[in-house]
N, C-alpha and C positions, 0 to 999 in steps of 0.2 A: 523184433528182438527175441532172442532165445537165451534163456539162462539154464545151464546144465549143471547138475550137482552129482558128483561121483563120490561114494563112500566105500571105504575098504578096498580101494584100488591097490594094485600091486606093481604099478609102473613107477620107477624112481625118476619121474619127470613131470613137468607141468602138463595138465590135461588139455588137449586140443590145440597145441601150438607146435610150430616147426622150430628149427634151430634159430638161435640168436634172438630171443625175445628181448624187448626193451623194458627194463625196470621203470615203473612209474609210481608216483605217490598218489594214493587215493585218499581224498579228504571226505570224512575225518578218520578213515579206518585203514591205516597201514599201507602196504605196498601191493601192487599188482604187476603183471607182466603183459605187455601190449605188443600186438603185431598189426600192421596196417592191412588194408584190403588188398587182395590179389585178383587175378583173373577168375579164380574159382572159389574164393572165400571172402566173407565180409570182414570188417574190423573185429578184433577179438581182444578180450582181456581175461587172463587167467588169474585166479586167486588160490593160493595154498593156505588153508586154514585148519584150525583144530576140529572143524566140523565137516571136513571133506574138501575135495577139489571142486572149484567153481569155474565155469567158463561163460562169459557174457559175450554174445555175438550179435552184431547189428551193422546196418549201413548208415546209422546215424553218424554225425560228425564225431571226430575223436574226443572233443571236449564233452559232448553229451554222453558218449559211451563211458568215459571215465567217471563222470558224475553219477551215472546210474550204477556202475560197479561199486563206487564208494558208498552208495546208499544201502547196499546189502547189509543185513544184520550180523555180519561177521567181520573179523579183522584179518586182513591179508598179511601173511608172514613172508619173510625171506625164504628162499629155497633152502632146504636143509643142506648141511655140508656134504652129506652122502649123495645128494643129487648134483652138487656142483663139481664133483670129481668122479671121473669114470676111468677105471683101470682096465687094461687088457695085458696079455702076456708081454707085449712089446713096449709098453710105456703107460702114460697117463695123459688124459685130457682134463683140463681144469678151467672153469669159468674165470674170466679176468686175466690180467697180465701177471702171471705167477712165476717168479724166479727166472725171468727172461734176462740172462746175463750177456746181452749184446746191445748194440746201439739201435734202439727202436726209434723210428721216425713216425710222425703223424702228418696228415694232410692239412695244409693251410689254405688250399683252394678246394672247394667242392661245388658241383652244379647247384643252382638255386634250389633251396628247400631241403637239401641233404644235410644230415648231421650224424654224429657218432651215436650208435644205439647199443652196441654190444661188442665184447671181445672175449677171446679165449686163448689158452696156451696149450699146446700139445708137446709132450716131451717123450723121446725115446732114448735109446742108448747113445746115439750119435747126433740126433737132430733135436733142436728146440725151435718150434715155430709158433708165431703169434698171429692170429687172425683178428682183424678189426673190421667191423661192418658199419657202413653208413647207409641210412635209408631216409626216405621222405616220411613225414608223420602220418599222412592221410591214406595214401595208396602206393603200393609198389607192385605193379602188375606181375612181374616175374617172381615176386616173393623174396628176392635176394637183395637187390640194391647194388651198392659198390663194395667190393671186398678188397681190402689191403692185407696182403700176407707177407710176413718177413720171417726168415729162418736162418739160424746159424747151423752149420754142418750140412747144408743142402747146396747142391750145385745146379746149374742150368742143364736140364736134360737135353739129349740130342734132338734135333728137329724130327717131328713125326708126321709132317704134312707138307705138301709141295707149295701150299699157298702162304706159308709163314714168311715174314719179312724181317730183315734186320732194321733196327731203329736205334737212333741215338737217344739215350735217356739221361739228360744232365751230364753228358760227357762219358757215360758208360754205354757200351754196346749192349743193346737189348734185342728182344724179339717180340713181334706182334703176330698173334694167331687169330685171324679174323673169325673163323668158325666158333672159337671159344670166347671171343671178345676178351682176350687175355694178353696183357702187356707184362713181360717179365725181363729181368736183368740181374746181373751180378754187380753189387756195390761193394767193391773190395772182396772180402770173403763172406759177405752177407747176401743171401738170395732175397729178392723183393719182387712182388708182382701186384698189379692192380687189375681187377676184372669187373665187368658189369655188362650184362647182356643187352641193356638198353642203350649202350653208348658206343660211339665210334672211336677210332684211334686218337683223333685230335683231342677229344675230351679227356680220355683216360691218360694221355700223355701229359696234359696240363695238370691233372691230379698228381701224377707221378713226379713231375718236376717241381711241385709245390711242397714235397715232403721235407720236413724240418724236425729237429729235435724239439720235443715239447718243452714249454717253460717249466722251471722247477716248481 
């Protein structure tokens, strides 16, 4: 196990984690941000605290790792608002589902062990897109999992590969790109896609056809 502490860092992000970390409760001290093991990295928990940034890394089980992270003599805080929102000249990316004014759907079927861990909204002048990430809790070898993306103002781009296939997705004409493990389609005027490098067309199609409006 490795515990790393960084003080006076100048990066407006959690130390040692990639995109879409999962918020987790740490007993008895606050909140941390978790990512499962990948092919090249162990399980990790990052803590943002008043005493610096902490990263706990280990191949222990998820429950053991969270227990150790919660035993540190600090309180894990939520990410500052300035970290949750990133702006660039063309728009803004914000953690969570922020002002997405179109019909968002969520998956009612996922492969065994998968669950929702994170989401974010990207807005530009003409496009609002929401990314929802599903992962396994213990290990995700590609570091990504299953990604559901939905956008208003975006259309299905022209084919860019000879191996792409037309696919029916719940009565909508869609497209499967085997190299990218990407299933995409237009649902009325909303662009939707499901991707996952560890899955074939049949599994991602089942996820796509399970999309429903979330309960109020």
